C-alpha positions as CSV (number, residue, x, y, z in Angstrom):
1,X,-82.7,116.5,40.3
2,X,-79.3,116.8,42.7
3,X,-79.7,113.9,44.2
4,X,-80.7,111.8,40.5
5,X,-77.7,113.0,39.3
6,X,-75.4,111.6,42.1
7,X,-76.7,108.3,42.0
8,X,-76.6,108.7,38.2
9,X,-72.7,109.8,38.4
10,X,-71.8,106.9,41.2
11,X,-73.5,104.0,38.9
12,X,-71.6,105.7,36.1
13,X,-68.3,104.8,37.8
14,X,-69.7,101.2,38.7
15,X,-70.3,100.5,34.3
16,X,-67.0,102.4,32.6
17,X,-64.7,99.7,30.9
18,X,-61.8,99.3,32.7
19,X,-59.9,99.0,29.2
20,X,-61.2,101.7,27.2
21,X,-63.1,103.6,30.1
22,X,-65.7,104.5,28.6
23,X,-70.0,102.5,29.4
24,X,-69.8,99.0,28.2
25,X,-70.7,97.9,25.4
26,X,-71.6,94.4,24.9
27,X,-70.5,93.7,28.7
28,X,-69.2,90.1,29.2
29,X,-68.1,88.6,33.1
30,X,-64.8,86.7,32.9
31,X,-64.2,83.8,35.9
32,X,-62.2,86.1,37.7
33,X,-65.8,88.5,38.6
34,X,-64.4,91.3,36.4
35,X,-66.3,92.7,33.7
36,X,-65.2,93.9,30.1
37,X,-66.3,95.4,26.6
38,X,-66.5,92.1,24.5
39,X,-64.5,93.7,21.7
40,X,-62.0,95.1,24.3
41,X,-60.9,92.0,25.9
42,X,-60.8,90.2,22.3
43,X,-58.4,93.2,21.0
44,X,-56.7,92.6,24.5
45,X,-55.9,89.2,24.2
46,X,-53.5,87.9,21.5
47,X,-54.4,85.2,19.0
48,X,-52.8,81.9,19.7
49,X,-51.5,83.1,23.0
50,X,-51.1,80.0,25.7
51,X,-52.3,81.9,28.4
52,X,-54.5,84.8,29.3
53,X,-54.7,87.1,32.1
54,X,-57.2,89.4,33.4
55,X,-56.2,93.2,32.4
56,X,-57.4,94.6,35.7
57,X,-56.2,91.7,38.3
58,X,-53.9,89.7,36.2
59,X,-55.7,86.2,36.9
60,X,-54.4,83.6,34.8
61,X,-56.6,81.5,32.6
62,X,-56.4,78.5,30.7
63,X,-57.6,77.4,28.3
64,X,-59.1,80.9,26.8
65,X,-62.4,81.7,28.5
66,X,-65.6,81.6,26.3
67,X,-67.1,85.1,26.4
68,X,-70.4,85.3,26.8
69,X,-72.8,87.8,27.4
70,X,-73.8,89.4,30.2
71,X,-77.2,90.1,30.5
72,X,-78.2,90.9,33.8
73,X,-75.3,93.6,33.1
74,X,-76.3,94.6,29.8
75,X,-79.9,95.3,31.0
76,X,-78.3,98.0,33.6
77,X,-76.5,99.8,31.5
78,X,-79.1,100.5,28.9
79,X,-81.4,101.3,31.4
80,X,-78.4,103.7,32.6
81,X,-77.6,105.3,29.3
82,X,-81.4,106.1,29.4
83,X,-82.0,107.4,32.5
84,X,-78.7,109.3,31.2
85,X,-80.4,111.0,28.2
86,X,-83.2,111.7,30.3
87,X,-81.3,113.8,32.8
88,X,-79.5,115.7,29.3
89,X,-83.0,115.6,28.1
90,X,-84.2,117.9,31.2
91,X,-81.3,120.2,31.7
92,X,-81.1,121.1,28.2
93,X,-84.8,121.9,28.4
94,X,-84.5,124.3,31.7
95,X,-81.6,126.0,29.9
96,X,-83.7,126.7,27.0
97,X,-86.5,128.0,29.0
98,X,-84.3,129.9,31.0
99,X,-82.3,131.6,28.1
100,X,-86.0,132.5,26.5
101,X,-86.6,134.1,29.4
102,X,-83.6,135.8,29.8
103,X,-84.6,136.6,25.9
104,X,-87.5,138.2,27.1
105,X,-86.5,140.4,29.7
106,X,-83.9,142.1,28.0
107,X,-86.6,142.8,25.1
108,X,-89.2,143.9,27.8
109,X,-86.1,146.0,29.5
110,X,-84.6,147.4,26.4
111,X,-85.9,147.6,23.2
112,X,-83.6,147.5,19.5
113,X,-82.0,151.3,19.5
114,X,-84.0,152.5,22.5
115,X,-81.7,153.6,25.3
116,X,-82.0,153.2,28.5
117,X,-84.6,156.1,30.3
118,X,-83.7,157.8,33.8
119,X,-85.7,156.1,36.9
120,X,-86.5,159.2,37.6
121,X,-88.2,161.3,35.1
122,X,-88.3,158.4,32.7
123,X,-87.7,160.5,30.3
124,X,-84.5,161.1,29.2
125,X,-82.0,159.1,28.4
126,X,-79.6,157.7,30.7
127,X,-75.9,158.3,31.3
128,X,-74.9,156.0,34.3
129,X,-76.1,153.8,36.2
130,X,-75.6,153.8,40.3
131,X,-75.1,150.2,41.5
132,X,-75.4,151.4,45.1
133,X,-78.3,152.8,44.1
134,X,-80.2,150.3,42.0
135,X,-81.3,153.1,39.4
136,X,-80.2,154.4,36.6
137,X,-79.8,158.6,36.1
138,X,-79.6,161.1,33.0
139,X,-77.1,164.4,32.8
140,X,-79.6,165.6,35.0
141,X,-80.4,164.2,38.3
142,X,-76.8,162.5,38.3
143,X,-75.1,165.9,39.0
144,X,-75.6,164.9,42.8
145,X,-73.6,161.4,42.3
146,X,-70.6,163.8,41.0
147,X,-70.7,166.7,42.9
148,X,-72.3,165.9,46.5
149,X,-69.6,163.9,48.6
150,X,-72.0,161.7,49.7
151,X,-72.2,159.8,46.9
152,X,-68.2,159.8,46.0
153,X,-68.6,156.3,47.4
154,X,-71.4,155.3,44.8
155,X,-71.1,152.8,41.9
156,X,-71.1,153.9,38.6
157,X,-71.6,151.9,35.3
158,X,-72.6,151.8,31.9
159,X,-76.4,152.1,32.1
160,X,-77.8,148.9,32.4
161,X,-80.5,147.7,31.2
162,X,-81.2,144.7,33.4
163,X,-80.9,146.2,36.5
164,X,-83.4,144.1,38.3
165,X,-81.4,140.8,37.3
166,X,-78.5,142.2,39.0
167,X,-80.6,142.6,42.3
168,X,-81.3,139.5,45.0
169,X,-84.6,137.7,44.3
170,X,-84.9,136.8,48.3
171,X,-83.1,140.1,50.2
172,X,-83.6,143.2,46.6
173,X,-79.7,143.4,47.4
174,X,-77.1,143.8,44.1
175,X,-75.5,140.7,43.9
176,X,-72.0,140.9,44.5
177,X,-70.5,137.5,45.7
178,X,-70.4,134.3,44.7
179,X,-70.3,131.1,46.6
180,X,-68.4,128.5,45.6
181,X,-70.1,125.6,47.2
182,X,-73.8,126.1,45.6
183,X,-72.4,127.9,42.6
184,X,-74.7,130.2,42.8
185,X,-74.2,134.4,43.1
186,X,-74.9,136.1,46.2
187,X,-76.2,139.2,48.3
188,X,-74.5,141.1,51.4
189,X,-77.5,139.3,53.3
190,X,-77.2,135.6,51.8
191,X,-73.0,136.1,52.7
192,X,-74.2,135.7,56.2
193,X,-75.5,132.9,55.8
194,X,-73.1,131.2,53.8
195,X,-70.8,132.1,56.3
196,X,-69.2,128.8,56.9
197,X,-69.2,128.5,52.4
198,X,-66.0,129.8,50.4
199,X,-66.7,132.8,48.5
200,X,-65.5,135.8,47.0
201,X,-66.5,138.5,45.0
202,X,-67.7,138.6,41.4
203,X,-64.9,139.7,39.5
204,X,-62.5,137.5,41.4
205,X,-65.0,134.4,40.8
206,X,-64.9,135.4,37.4
207,X,-61.5,135.5,36.8
208,X,-60.6,132.6,38.8
209,X,-63.2,130.8,36.7
210,X,-62.0,132.0,33.2
211,X,-58.4,130.8,34.8
212,X,-60.5,126.8,35.4
213,X,-61.9,126.9,31.8
214,X,-58.5,127.9,30.0
215,X,-57.0,125.0,31.6
216,X,-60.0,123.3,30.7
217,X,-59.6,124.5,26.9
218,X,-55.9,123.5,26.6
219,X,-56.8,119.2,28.7
220,X,-59.5,119.6,25.4
221,X,-57.2,120.4,22.5
222,X,-54.5,117.9,23.8
223,X,-57.6,115.4,23.5
224,X,-58.6,116.8,20.2
225,X,-55.3,115.9,19.2
226,X,-54.5,112.9,20.3
227,X,-57.5,111.7,18.7
228,X,-56.6,113.1,15.3
229,X,-53.8,111.7,15.4
230,X,-54.9,108.3,16.2
231,X,-58.0,108.6,14.1
232,X,-55.1,109.4,11.7
233,X,-52.8,106.8,12.8
234,X,-56.1,104.1,12.4
235,X,-56.6,105.1,8.5
236,X,-53.3,105.0,7.9
237,X,-53.3,101.1,9.5
238,X,-56.6,100.4,7.6
239,X,-55.3,101.5,4.4
240,X,-52.4,99.6,4.8
241,X,-54.0,96.4,5.3
242,X,-56.1,97.0,2.8
243,X,-52.8,97.1,0.4
244,X,-51.9,94.0,1.7
245,X,-54.8,92.1,1.4
246,X,-55.2,93.0,-2.0
247,X,-51.1,92.0,-3.2
248,X,-52.1,88.7,-1.1
249,X,-54.8,88.4,-2.7
250,X,-53.0,89.3,-6.3
251,X,-49.9,86.4,-5.3
252,X,-53.0,84.0,-3.9
253,X,-54.7,84.4,-7.4
254,X,-51.4,83.8,-9.3
255,X,-50.4,80.8,-7.2
256,X,-54.1,78.7,-7.6
257,X,-53.5,79.9,-11.5
258,X,-50.6,78.2,-12.0
259,X,-51.0,74.8,-9.9
260,X,-54.8,75.1,-12.1
261,X,-52.7,75.3,-15.1
262,X,-50.6,72.3,-13.8
263,X,-53.2,70.5,-13.3
264,X,-54.9,71.0,-16.1
265,X,-51.6,70.1,-18.0
266,X,-51.1,66.9,-16.4
267,X,-55.0,66.0,-17.3
268,X,-54.5,67.0,-20.8
269,X,-51.2,64.5,-20.8
270,X,-52.4,61.6,-19.1
271,X,-55.6,62.4,-21.5
272,X,-53.6,62.1,-24.3
273,X,-51.9,59.3,-23.4
274,X,-55.2,57.3,-22.3
275,X,-56.8,58.3,-26.1
276,X,-52.9,57.2,-27.4
277,X,-53.7,53.2,-25.5
278,X,-57.3,53.3,-27.1
279,X,-56.3,54.7,-30.8
280,X,-53.5,52.4,-30.5
281,X,-55.9,49.0,-29.2
282,X,-58.8,50.8,-31.8
283,X,-56.4,50.2,-34.8
284,X,-55.4,46.6,-33.7
285,X,-59.1,45.8,-33.2
286,X,-59.4,47.5,-37.4
287,X,-56.9,45.1,-38.5
288,X,-58.3,42.0,-36.8
289,X,-61.8,42.9,-38.0
290,X,-60.2,43.2,-41.5
291,X,-58.5,39.8,-41.4
292,X,-61.5,38.2,-39.5
293,X,-63.8,39.5,-42.8
294,X,-61.0,38.4,-45.6
295,X,-61.4,34.8,-43.0
296,X,-65.5,34.4,-43.2
297,X,-65.3,35.8,-47.1
298,X,-63.1,33.0,-47.8
299,X,-65.3,30.5,-45.6
300,X,-68.3,31.4,-47.0
301,X,-66.9,30.6,-50.7
302,X,-66.0,27.6,-49.3
303,X,-69.0,26.8,-47.6
304,X,-71.1,27.9,-51.5
305,X,-68.4,25.2,-53.2
306,X,-69.4,22.2,-51.2
307,X,-73.1,23.2,-51.2
308,X,-73.4,23.3,-55.1
309,X,-71.4,19.6,-54.4
310,X,-73.6,18.3,-52.5
311,X,-76.4,19.3,-55.2
312,X,-74.7,17.6,-57.9
313,X,-76.5,13.8,-58.9
314,X,-73.7,12.7,-60.6
315,X,-71.8,10.1,-59.3
316,X,-68.7,10.7,-61.7
317,X,-68.9,14.3,-61.4
318,X,-69.3,14.4,-57.8
319,X,-66.5,12.1,-56.9
320,X,-64.2,14.0,-59.0
321,X,-65.2,17.8,-57.5
322,X,-64.6,15.8,-54.7
323,X,-61.9,14.7,-54.7
324,X,-60.2,18.3,-55.7
325,X,-61.6,19.9,-52.4
326,X,-59.7,17.3,-50.8
327,X,-56.6,19.8,-50.8
328,X,-58.8,22.8,-50.1
329,X,-58.5,23.0,-46.1
330,X,-59.1,26.3,-44.0
331,X,-57.5,26.9,-40.9
332,X,-59.6,28.0,-37.9
333,X,-59.6,31.7,-37.6
334,X,-56.7,33.4,-35.1
335,X,-58.2,36.2,-32.8
336,X,-54.9,38.3,-31.0
337,X,-55.1,39.1,-27.6
338,X,-55.9,42.5,-27.8
339,X,-56.3,44.7,-24.1
340,X,-54.9,48.7,-23.0
341,X,-51.8,48.7,-21.6
342,X,-52.3,48.3,-18.2
343,X,-49.2,49.2,-16.7
344,X,-50.1,52.3,-18.5
345,X,-53.5,52.8,-17.0
346,X,-52.4,51.8,-13.6
347,X,-49.9,53.9,-13.8
348,X,-51.6,57.1,-14.7
349,X,-55.0,56.2,-12.6
350,X,-52.5,55.6,-8.8
351,X,-50.6,59.0,-10.6
352,X,-53.9,61.3,-10.3
353,X,-54.9,59.4,-6.7
354,X,-51.9,59.9,-5.2
355,X,-52.0,64.0,-6.6
356,X,-55.2,64.0,-5.2
357,X,-54.3,62.5,-2.0
358,X,-52.0,65.0,-1.3
359,X,-53.6,68.0,-1.8
360,X,-56.0,66.6,0.1
361,X,-53.3,66.5,3.4
362,X,-51.6,69.4,1.8
363,X,-55.1,72.0,1.9
364,X,-55.9,72.5,5.7
365,X,-56.5,75.3,7.5
366,X,-53.5,77.9,7.4
367,X,-53.0,79.5,10.8
368,X,-49.9,81.8,12.2
369,X,-47.4,80.9,13.6
370,X,-43.4,82.0,15.1
371,X,-41.4,79.5,12.8
372,X,-43.9,81.4,9.5
373,X,-41.6,81.4,6.0
374,X,-43.0,84.6,4.6
375,X,-44.7,85.3,1.3
376,X,-43.1,87.4,-1.0
377,X,-42.9,90.7,0.3
378,X,-45.2,90.1,3.0
379,X,-44.9,89.7,7.0
380,X,-44.3,85.6,7.4
381,X,-47.1,82.9,7.2
382,X,-47.0,78.9,8.2
383,X,-46.1,77.1,5.8
384,X,-47.5,74.2,4.8
385,X,-45.8,71.9,3.4
386,X,-46.9,68.9,0.5
387,X,-47.1,65.6,3.3
388,X,-44.9,62.7,2.5
389,X,-48.4,60.5,3.3
390,X,-49.1,59.4,-0.1
391,X,-45.8,57.6,-2.2
392,X,-46.7,58.1,-6.1
393,X,-45.8,54.3,-6.3
394,X,-47.0,52.2,-9.0
395,X,-47.8,48.8,-7.3
396,X,-51.0,49.2,-6.6
397,X,-54.2,47.3,-6.6
398,X,-55.5,47.5,-10.4
399,X,-58.8,48.1,-11.4
400,X,-61.5,47.0,-11.7
401,X,-61.5,44.3,-14.5
402,X,-58.2,44.5,-15.0
403,X,-55.1,41.8,-14.6
404,X,-52.8,43.0,-11.5
405,X,-49.7,43.4,-12.7
406,X,-46.7,43.3,-9.5
407,X,-43.9,44.6,-11.4
408,X,-43.5,47.5,-13.9
409,X,-41.5,50.8,-14.4
410,X,-43.4,53.7,-14.7
411,X,-44.2,56.0,-17.4
412,X,-42.1,59.4,-18.3
413,X,-43.3,62.3,-15.8
414,X,-46.4,63.9,-16.4
415,X,-46.2,66.5,-13.5
416,X,-43.5,68.7,-12.5
417,X,-42.9,68.9,-8.8
418,X,-41.2,66.6,-6.5
419,X,-42.1,63.6,-5.0
420,X,-40.9,63.6,-1.8
421,X,-37.6,61.5,-1.5
422,X,-38.5,58.9,1.3
423,X,-41.3,57.8,-1.6
424,X,-39.6,57.9,-4.8
425,X,-41.0,54.6,-6.9
426,X,-38.2,52.4,-7.9
427,X,-38.6,50.9,-10.8
428,X,-37.2,47.6,-12.9
429,X,-37.3,44.2,-10.4
430,X,-37.8,45.5,-6.9
431,X,-40.1,47.9,-7.9
432,X,-42.7,45.5,-6.1
433,X,-40.3,44.9,-3.0
434,X,-39.8,48.3,-0.5
435,X,-37.3,47.8,2.3
436,X,-37.9,50.1,4.8
437,X,-35.3,51.3,7.1
438,X,-35.0,50.9,11.1
439,X,-37.2,53.7,12.2
440,X,-34.6,57.1,13.6
441,X,-35.5,60.2,15.0
442,X,-38.8,60.9,16.7
443,X,-40.9,58.4,15.6
444,X,-44.0,61.1,15.1
445,X,-42.7,61.9,12.4
446,X,-43.4,58.5,10.3
447,X,-45.1,58.5,7.1
448,X,-49.3,56.9,8.2
449,X,-49.9,53.9,6.3
450,X,-46.5,53.6,4.8
451,X,-45.9,49.7,4.9
452,X,-42.6,47.8,4.6
453,X,-42.2,43.7,3.5
454,X,-39.7,42.1,4.5
455,X,-36.3,42.4,2.2
456,X,-35.3,38.9,2.0
457,X,-37.0,36.6,4.3
458,X,-34.0,35.4,6.0
459,X,-34.2,33.5,9.2
460,X,-33.7,34.9,12.2
461,X,-33.1,33.6,16.1
462,X,-35.7,34.5,18.3
463,X,-33.6,36.5,20.5
464,X,-33.3,38.3,17.9
465,X,-36.9,39.2,17.2
466,X,-37.0,42.5,18.9
467,X,-34.8,45.7,20.3
468,X,-36.7,47.0,23.2
469,X,-35.9,48.7,26.2
470,X,-35.8,45.4,29.5
471,X,-37.9,48.3,31.8
472,X,-41.1,47.6,32.4
473,X,-44.2,47.1,30.2
474,X,-45.5,51.0,29.7
475,X,-47.0,53.7,27.4
476,X,-43.1,55.3,27.1
477,X,-41.7,52.5,26.5
478,X,-39.3,52.1,23.6
479,X,-40.9,50.1,20.3
480,X,-39.1,46.8,19.8
481,X,-37.3,47.7,15.9
482,X,-37.6,45.3,13.1
483,X,-34.4,45.1,12.5
484,X,-34.0,42.0,14.1
485,X,-31.0,43.4,17.1
486,X,-30.6,40.4,19.7
487,X,-32.5,40.4,22.0
488,X,-33.9,37.3,24.4
489,X,-37.1,36.3,24.3
490,X,-37.8,37.2,27.7
491,X,-37.7,40.7,26.8
492,X,-40.3,39.7,24.1
493,X,-42.6,38.4,26.5
494,X,-42.8,41.2,29.1
495,X,-44.8,42.9,26.0
496,X,-47.1,39.9,26.0
497,X,-50.6,39.7,25.9
498,X,-53.2,36.9,27.0
499,X,-56.4,37.4,24.4
500,X,-59.9,36.2,24.5
501,X,-62.3,36.4,21.6
502,X,-65.7,38.5,21.6
503,X,-68.8,36.7,21.0
504,X,-70.4,39.2,20.5
505,X,-68.2,39.9,17.2
506,X,-68.0,36.3,15.8
507,X,-70.1,35.9,12.9
508,X,-72.3,32.7,12.7
509,X,-70.3,30.7,10.5
510,X,-67.4,31.3,13.2
511,X,-66.9,28.2,15.7
512,X,-64.8,28.8,19.0
513,X,-64.2,26.6,21.5
514,X,-61.8,26.7,24.4
515,X,-62.6,29.3,26.3
516,X,-63.0,31.8,23.1
517,X,-59.4,31.0,22.1
518,X,-59.3,28.8,19.2
519,X,-61.7,30.2,16.1
520,X,-62.8,27.9,12.6
521,X,-65.3,27.6,10.5
522,X,-68.0,25.9,9.5
523,X,-71.2,25.2,7.3
524,X,-73.8,24.8,9.7
525,X,-74.8,28.5,11.0
526,X,-74.0,28.9,14.9
527,X,-76.7,29.6,17.2
528,X,-75.7,33.0,18.2
529,X,-77.6,35.7,19.1
530,X,-78.2,38.9,16.5
531,X,-76.0,41.3,17.7
532,X,-75.3,44.7,16.1
533,X,-71.6,44.5,16.3
534,X,-71.2,40.6,15.1
535,X,-70.5,40.0,11.3
536,X,-72.8,38.9,9.2
537,X,-70.8,39.3,5.9
538,X,-67.1,37.9,6.6
539,X,-66.2,34.8,8.4
540,X,-64.1,37.4,11.2
541,X,-64.2,37.6,14.9
542,X,-62.6,40.9,16.9
543,X,-60.7,40.2,20.6
544,X,-62.5,41.6,23.4
545,X,-59.3,43.4,23.9
546,X,-58.2,47.3,22.5
547,X,-55.2,48.7,23.0
548,X,-54.6,52.7,22.4
549,X,-51.5,53.6,23.8
550,X,-48.2,50.8,24.5
551,X,-46.4,48.4,23.6
552,X,-48.4,44.6,22.9
553,X,-47.7,41.5,21.5
554,X,-49.3,38.1,20.9
555,X,-49.1,34.8,18.9
556,X,-51.4,32.1,17.4
557,X,-50.9,29.1,16.0
558,X,-52.0,28.1,12.6
559,X,-53.8,24.6,11.5
560,X,-53.7,24.6,7.8
561,X,-52.8,28.3,6.2
562,X,-55.2,28.4,3.1
563,X,-57.9,30.8,3.2
564,X,-57.1,32.6,6.7
565,X,-55.8,36.2,8.1
566,X,-54.6,37.8,11.2
567,X,-54.4,41.6,12.0
568,X,-55.9,44.4,13.6
569,X,-59.1,46.9,13.7
570,X,-60.6,49.6,14.5
571,X,-63.9,49.0,16.5
572,X,-66.0,50.6,14.6
573,X,-64.8,48.5,11.5
574,X,-68.0,47.8,9.5
575,X,-70.1,44.7,10.0
576,X,-71.8,44.4,6.8
577,X,-70.2,44.4,3.2
578,X,-67.3,43.6,0.7
579,X,-65.4,46.7,3.0
580,X,-66.2,44.5,6.5
581,X,-63.4,41.9,5.1
582,X,-59.5,43.0,7.1
583,X,-57.3,44.8,5.0
584,X,-60.0,46.0,2.9
585,X,-61.1,49.1,4.1
586,X,-58.8,52.1,6.2
587,X,-59.4,50.9,9.3
588,X,-57.7,47.3,9.3
589,X,-54.3,46.3,8.9
590,X,-53.6,42.3,8.1
591,X,-51.9,39.2,6.3
592,X,-53.6,36.8,4.5
593,X,-53.1,33.6,3.3
594,X,-55.1,32.5,0.3
595,X,-54.2,29.2,-1.1
596,X,-50.6,29.6,-1.2
597,X,-50.3,33.0,-1.2
598,X,-49.7,35.0,1.3
599,X,-50.4,39.3,1.0
600,X,-50.5,42.0,3.2
601,X,-53.5,44.6,3.0
602,X,-54.7,47.5,4.0
603,X,-57.1,50.2,2.8
604,X,-57.2,47.8,-0.6
605,X,-54.2,47.6,-1.5
606,X,-52.1,44.6,-1.9
607,X,-48.9,43.7,-1.2
608,X,-47.7,39.8,-2.3
609,X,-45.3,38.1,0.1
610,X,-43.0,35.4,0.1
611,X,-45.1,32.4,2.2
612,X,-42.8,31.0,4.2
613,X,-45.7,28.7,5.5
614,X,-45.2,29.5,8.6
615,X,-47.1,27.6,12.2
616,X,-46.7,29.9,14.4
617,X,-47.5,33.8,13.5
618,X,-46.6,36.6,15.8
619,X,-47.8,40.3,16.1
620,X,-46.3,43.2,17.5
621,X,-48.2,46.0,18.3
622,X,-46.6,50.0,19.1
623,X,-49.3,52.3,19.6
624,X,-47.0,55.3,20.4
625,X,-45.1,54.3,17.3
626,X,-47.7,53.7,15.1
627,X,-46.7,50.3,13.9
628,X,-47.9,46.8,13.3
629,X,-45.1,43.8,12.8
630,X,-45.7,40.7,11.6
631,X,-43.2,37.8,12.3
632,X,-42.9,34.0,11.2
633,X,-42.3,32.5,15.1
634,X,-40.5,29.0,15.0
635,X,-38.6,27.0,17.6
636,X,-35.2,28.3,16.8
637,X,-35.6,30.9,13.9
638,X,-38.0,34.1,13.9
639,X,-38.2,35.8,10.4
640,X,-39.8,39.1,9.6
641,X,-43.0,38.9,7.7
642,X,-44.8,42.6,7.0
643,X,-44.0,45.8,9.0
644,X,-47.6,48.1,8.5
645,X,-46.3,51.6,9.3
646,X,-49.7,54.0,10.6
647,X,-50.8,56.9,12.7
648,X,-53.6,54.8,15.2
649,X,-56.5,57.4,16.4
650,X,-58.3,55.2,18.0
651,X,-57.8,51.9,20.1
652,X,-56.8,48.9,17.3
653,X,-58.4,45.1,18.6
654,X,-57.0,41.9,17.1
655,X,-58.8,40.7,14.2
656,X,-59.3,37.1,12.4
657,X,-61.0,35.6,9.3
658,X,-61.5,32.3,8.1
659,X,-62.7,31.1,5.3
660,X,-61.5,27.1,5.1
661,X,-62.6,24.8,7.1
662,X,-59.5,22.8,7.3
663,X,-58.1,25.8,9.4
664,X,-58.0,26.3,12.2
665,X,-56.6,29.2,14.8
666,X,-55.2,29.4,18.3
667,X,-54.3,32.1,20.7
668,X,-51.5,31.2,22.3
669,X,-51.1,32.0,26.4
670,X,-47.7,33.3,26.4
671,X,-48.4,34.2,30.5
């Protein structure tokens, strides 16, 4: 048993968590090899820390190691706890047996209320017990111990009923000493055998043990006070956390209730406007119905006159009545143009759509940060400002079945929140052309998908095309600006790319020639092999080269710019359906000629542009700043056609759409 206890004690030292100093609970092992409780390590490592270190050896880790349960160590801990429990049960059982035996012996020797009898006469009650003679004596037989000098050094005590238990079981001598190494009482004979051990009298051993137990009692009292204080602190913190959570919930309920009220108010106002417009249109229909009914009655009355006249047999009466009908004429029915106010409906729809997209962008999972703003009465948490990604512009593609509207003034505001300054909608004749200032500051702060067409279309020289860093081409080079600062064409050509069309993406009506650098279209399907990357709905094609970082430039010669498009797209653009057309989805940006009309397209939103009928178009893509710029290039002049501002999350590929058989696109080899 002693050896088992020692082995368990040695094993217990290896199964203690260095943080909580208790036996492991759900042990985990980190890369340095040390083991900890899962909860202890989670509480030790701060959430959102940039580096994590072992609490034992201070070895650093980044990123945070994934904590997985050490199943082998967990099994060892479980077996150790079971063995410890069994050992404790055995010790408890032994103690219970010893206590029962002692109680039985005491009951046998001393019954309740009966005194200890004299060991000599076995009748009279004993008045003293001699520990030297190991016997109890009555008053009569005690006289020799009191009167004779022979017994003067004998130890007399009050009558003891357990006198036999004070004898050594091996030598039948009085237990007078205590062995500290073996932890038991010994007699004078045993003391000789324990001469190498530390021994003392029973009284000294009792005194020393009492001192040790008093110290241990003091330590336990201090630990109990600390545990009680810690428990009170934890309960107070728990109560505080609950109070803070309730206050936060109340604040959030108020904020969300206000948001719901504002949205409901916005919806109510929008519905009222649509209902009012519907009532106005219905009133026009009602007036038109009444006028047409009157006209119908008039025509039916005239028709009756004619029928009666035609049934007249008398020639004189017929001609006489016919002459009277000469002056009776009726005008053709007039149906006025009746339709909804498309400007109002588009404004309402676009406003609701912009609100929805802004809320989608704003509703990101919150996370605490060092620069966060506090809620009222609470500790700081991170703010989520309304993103400037979706401007409340009213110049948008009309709804299905509506007439396109280019410029109109927005209706009075329906929703009481401020539009971001960078996206305030313009009114008047400039509403359809949003001028874009030159990029400033950190390019990462630019608004995705915000676009700016050419402001005036003034011609610029080819040397004024781009502002760029004359260093070698690399991803960190500064982006050429669209403000037309003077630079030579040689600085532009350093970003030039040699492109080649990917035949596996070409629609079967697209004809490729000149080593896949010349693109046209025909009514005769080409003998291309089936490929999941091939466009099947629109006569489009992508290039083999894709760009994810850096600055890139290419030029395209255009022959008969009618029904064609030039742009960029992600590799995962749809290959089937109407959504696969360039600019009609979120993953492509293009300019497109439709007859004589030039438009910029992205996400199915059209922006009509001035059409200079260029014979050559330059495309500049800055993946780092997230911009794509289209230029009209001639021998002496360059003018800006359009600039898209976006945030590219994938590689972009040059893309082309050709619909007219008279149109040919040729990729220029600038290098």
